[in-house]
Structure formats: structure tokens, C-alpha cells
KOLMI-58042 format. One record per residue (C-alpha): residue in three letters; x, y, z. Coordinates in steps of 0.001 Angstrom, whole numbers, padded with zeros to 6 digits, always signed. Each point is the difference from the previous one (the first is absolute). Layout:
<rs>
ALAXYZ
...
</rs>
This chain:
<rs>
UNK+075767-014753-036726
UNK-000519-002287-002932
UNK+002698-000100-002701
UNK-000602-001052-003576
UNK+002348-001413-002634
UNK+000597+003444-001518
UNK+001199+001376+003330
UNK-003114+002075+000534
UNK-001080+000426+003550
UNK-003722-000602-000471
UNK-001744-001138-003143
UNK-003780+000107+000114
UNK-000594-001015-003604
UNK+001633-003412+000389
UNK-001470-000987+003343
UNK-003450-001535+000317
UNK-002661+002426+001130
UNK-001221-000546+003513
UNK-003755+000052+000250
UNK-000968+002562+002611
UNK-003450+000746+001242
UNK-001458+003504-000267
UNK+000895+000867+003582
UNK+003781-000293-000493
UNK+002264+002759-001263
UNK+003469-000946-001186
UNK+002794+002553-000396
UNK+003762+000311-000245
UNK+001557+001821+002924
UNK+002995+002233-000866
UNK+001976+003115+000868
UNK+000461+002785-002529
UNK+003081+001394+001741
UNK+002966-001092+002026
UNK-000077+003384+001713
UNK-001331-000136+003518
UNK-002750+002469+000736
UNK+000086+002392+002943
UNK-002681-000222+002654
UNK+000188+002390+002969
UNK+003639+000704-000988
UNK+000802-003706+000364
UNK+000972-002212-002968
UNK-002759-002404-000923
UNK-000071-002969-002376
UNK-000882+000638-003675
UNK-003722+000212-000739
UNK-001587-003305-001051
UNK-002234-000032-003083
UNK-002047-002622-001775
UNK-001281-000596-003519
UNK-002788-002328-001101
UNK+001629-003239-001151
UNK-002481-000289-002894
UNK+001748+002932-001718
UNK+003493-001508+000352
UNK+001681-002199-002607
UNK+003422-000379+001618
UNK+002457+001515+002413
UNK+003469+000144-001563
UNK+003482+001112+000922
UNK+000945+003414-001327
UNK+000907-000416-003691
UNK+001885+002445-002216
UNK-002199+003059-000496
UNK+000305+002200-003064
UNK-000675+003601+001050
UNK-002676+001883-001894
UNK-000624+003672-000457
UNK-003090+000870+001933
UNK-001545+003002+001667
UNK-000975-002279+002850
UNK+002849-000750+002453
UNK-001837-003154+001112
UNK+000169-001565-003472
UNK+003678-000869-000163
UNK+000344-002272-003020
UNK-000767-003359-001540
UNK+001298-003533+000478
UNK-000332-003189-001990
UNK-002518-002479+001361
UNK-000332-003182-002050
UNK+001234+001876-003048
UNK-002413+002934+000389
UNK+000869+003541+001124
UNK-001785+000775+003265
UNK-000149+003505+001518
UNK+001201+000224+003581
UNK-001185+002352+002742
UNK+002092+000912+003066
UNK-002675-000531+002653
UNK+001913+001790+002776
UNK-000069+003225-002044
UNK-003741-000377-000588
UNK-000442-000239+003769
UNK+002091+003126+000654
UNK+003337-001610+000907
UNK+002157+001974-002437
UNK+003310-001019+001625
UNK-000455-003758-000395
UNK+002810-001227-002238
UNK-000418-003162-002023
UNK+002502-002732+000847
UNK+000652-003478-001361
UNK-002005-001480+002884
UNK-003231+001754-001057
UNK-002670-002084-001724
UNK-002672+000581-002623
UNK-003605-000999+000467
UNK-001183-000742-003539
UNK-003713+000682-000294
UNK-002610-000516-002674
UNK-003239+001920-000169
UNK-002034+001400-002864
UNK+002010-002353-002249
UNK+003196+001931+000776
UNK+003174-001000+001804
UNK+001590+002529+002367
UNK+002921-000449+002402
UNK+000158+001649+003424
UNK+003375+000247+001746
UNK-000221-000840+003707
UNK+002663-000365+002689
UNK-001030-003463+001141
UNK-002896-002420-000243
UNK-000722-001704+003302
UNK-002700-002623-000489
UNK-003453-000809-001290
UNK-002799+000481+002524
UNK-003433-001550-000083
UNK-002404+001738+002342
UNK-003702+000131+000555
UNK-001232+002942-002068
UNK-001708+001547+003029
UNK+003496+000667+001447
UNK+000627+002517-002802
UNK-001197+003405+001169
UNK-000801+002988-002208
UNK+002749+002631-000126
UNK-000173+002455+002879
UNK+000556+002998-002268
UNK-001082+000780-003544
UNK+003162+002060-000580
UNK+001809-003210-000915
UNK-002041-001020-003014
UNK+002398-002815-000940
UNK-000724-001873+003237
UNK-003061-002222-000295
UNK+000131-001495+003462
UNK+002068-000688+003067
UNK+000450-002810+002448
UNK+001266-000129+003549
UNK+002586-002760+000230
UNK+001994-001613+002794
UNK+002381+002211+002018
UNK-002385+002960-000372
UNK+000981+001061-003497
UNK-002222+000761-002950
UNK+000145-001327-003539
UNK-001263+002429-002634
UNK-001568-001626-003073
UNK+000931+001941-003143
UNK-001922+000314-003242
UNK+002688-000395-002694
UNK-002553+000706-002733
UNK-000825+003358+001583
UNK+003714+000812+000307
UNK+000515-000691-003713
UNK-003172+001953-000875
UNK+001239+003040+001963
UNK+003432-000101-001691
UNK-001555-000328-003461
UNK-002440+002851+000694
UNK+002838+002232+001163
UNK+002021-000781-003147
UNK-003051+000501-002232
UNK-000745+003350+001645
UNK+003615+001128-000493
UNK-000159-000977-003672
UNK-003246+001949-000451
UNK+001540+003052+001679
UNK+003055-000270-002239
UNK-002166-000390-003124
UNK-002155+002986+001040
UNK+003043+002190+000637
UNK+001465-001011-003390
UNK-003267+000921-001755
UNK-000281+003395+001713
UNK+003699+000791-000114
UNK+000274+000301+003799
UNK+002617-001709+002119
UNK-000629-002213+002988
UNK+002386+000572+002924
</rs>
């Protein structure tokens, strides 16, 4: 991995952009958990995910995170990134891994989309992959609406490409819906359980 002067693991803002043709898809490969999954009652390696490199500003070591009060267990706090407070999402919890504890070795993928910065805590970034876009297959199931594609890689494992924007959208919609329910119950004098 490439190190920068500030000790960041990957910095995409400072490096020159590589000109890719339309047939190449570039993504960061990572694991969201350190927990091994179970397959046929046998421990298996953690699931490998990917995120479009165009959405990523930097990958950084885990900084100090200030907890925030939130009705969403995935939104765990904020951290300072270049002097700005950035919300941080625990990606393992979003993906249903409630028991994944955050350790000092975890990293944050700092993203920018819709003119907003958001951090996603991951267990480990592995590498940047450049593949022919026809190697990215559509998701095999629509139940996982945060997965935009998947790719069969060496050693017969799959990489699942995540849509971080969709993840943030779902969290914000859930919080907005809870606020509306609370406001409605306050107006009508009823209590939400």
C-alpha cells in the first residue's frame, strides 16, 4: 500500500489520476469484518467487498471518534478530517455483523459523493483492482440492494461491490422516518414503543 506524508494509507486526492478507458472498472478491495464466516459448519475467510475508487478520497488509520447520539446503531460518531467533522458509519453493522468490535487496526474509507464526506469503518483494505468491466456481474439476488455487482476472483471467491451512497441513503431514510414517527406521536399525544 502507498503511504503519504501524513501517515495515511491511501490518498487519492494527492495522486495523479490514471486515465482509464470506459471498459475498466477500478475498486478498492476490503473486508468489513475480522470475523470469519461459517460455511457448511467450517470457518471461512471474511467476505471480500469492493467500492468504486472514484468515490474514495483516502483510506486512513482509525482516528479518535467522538460518539454521537443516534437512533441508528451504524452511525457511531464523528471524527476530524482535515479540520472538518465527518460522520462515520460502522460498515460491519450495516452488513449484519453486529458482533464486530472496532479495534485500533481497523481503517476508515473516507468517501465523497453528493458534495459530502462520509467515513466507513472497515476491518482491512487489501488492494486496488483494475478489471475489465465485463468481469463485474449483476448481483444474484435483489434482496441485497446495497450490492451493485460481484466478481469471481482467483481461488474461487467472490468480491461483492457495495454502493456506499445507497447505504448512506438507507440510513438517512431510516432516521428521517423515525423522526417523523416521533413528531407524529408528539402531535397526537401517543407514545411510540
